[in-house]
N, C-alpha and C positions, 0 to 999 in steps of 0.2 A: 657301158651305156652306148658307145659308138663302135662301129666296125672300123677297121683301118681305112683312113681317108674320108670317112663321113664327116667328122668334125671340121676338117679342112674345107669340105664342100659347103657346110653350113656357114662357116665364118665368111667365106667368099660371098655367099648368098646375102648374108646380113650386111656386109660392107657394100654390096651392090645397091642395096636399098638406100644406104646413107653412110657417110664416114662415121666411125665410132672409135672411142678409146676402149681398151681391153675390158674395163669394168662395165661398160655399156653392153658389150657382147655377153658378159657373164649375166648381167641383169636381164637381158632379153631372153636368154635361155631359161633363166629361173622363172621369169614371168610366163613363158610358154607352158612350163610344167607346173605352174601355180605353186612354186616353191619346192617341188619334189626333187628337182635336180638343179644344181648350180656348179658348173665346172670351176675348179680352183684356178687362181691366177697362175699357179705353177704349171697348169696345162695350157691355158690360153696364151699367155705371153710368149712362151717358147715357140708356139705355133705361129703367132703373129711375126715373130722374128724370122722364122724359117720362110714364111711367105714373103717377107721383105727381102731376104737373101735370094729368093727365087725371082725377085723382080715383079711379083704379083701384087704387092701392096707397097705403099710408101707412107712413111710416118712424118707428121709435122708436129712440132711442139706447140703446145698451147700454154695454159696457165701452169706454172710450176714445172714439174717433171713429167706431166701427162703428155702422152703422144696420141694424136688422132690418126687413125689408120684409114686410108682410102685406097681404092683399087687403081692400079695402073692399067694401061691398055691390055697388057698380058694377063692381068688379074681378071679383067672383064671377060676375056676370052675363056679363061679357066672356069670362071663362074658360069658362063654359058654352057660349057661342056659338062659341068657337074650339076646343072640345074635340077634335073630329074631326081638325082640322088639327094640333093639338099632338101628339096620339097618333101620327099618321102621321109627323110629323117625328121624334119620339122613337124610333119603330120603325126609321126610316132610320138614325138615329145609332147605334142598337144594332147594326144589321146592319153598319155601317161598322166598329164595334169588333170584331164577330165575325170579319169578313173579315181584320182585322189582328191577330187573337189570336196569331198566330205570334210576335209581338213579346213576348208575355208570358212572363216567366221567373220566375214565382212570387215568392219572397222578395226577389229583386233588384228586380223591378218595383215591389213595395210600398215598398221602401226608397227607390227613386228618386222615387216620388211623395211620400213622406213628406218627403224632402229638399226637393223643389220647393215643397211647401206651406209648410214652415218658412221657406225663403228668401223666398218671397213675403210672408209675414206679417211676418217680422223686418225685412226690408229696406224694406218699405213704410212702416214707422213709424220706422226708425232711419236717420238721414242722417249719422251719425258716421263719418267717413272711416277712423278707426282700426279701428272695428268691421268695416267693409267689408273692409279689408285683412286682418284676422284671419280672416274668413269665407273670403276668397279663398285664403289660405294653407292652411286646413283642407281645402278642396276640392282644391287642388293636391296636397297630401300624400296624400289618399285616392286620387286618380288615379294617382299614382306607385306606391302600394302595389298597386293593382289591376293595373297594367301589369306588375308584377313577378311576378304569379301564374303 
């Protein structure tokens, strides 16, 4: 999806717009592509950690274990240097989303993304097996109801 260094430039660009936590970065990229592409946390968080080690971003804790990342002066400079590359990458992602817009089904699409976001957030913090089974039952029941339509 990205050439070497492109995702780094994109993240710096997004953080230049406003401080974000990792899942907000993921959601923004997913939104740009209309759900066609969403980088995994296993890609985004190590990159944010690397940028933090380089002194280009700093993390502040908010609710729970979530960290909000913002640019440092060095990060602002790096974002400025890679602005053209970041904008080009974002335009490419947006074109990808436009090309796949036929997938979009209005309120159903919104609801699917809402469910996906809630599941990511809820299941990333809850390791309770009973809660996971309850979630699976709810999703299975919804699938059965949709199938019957």
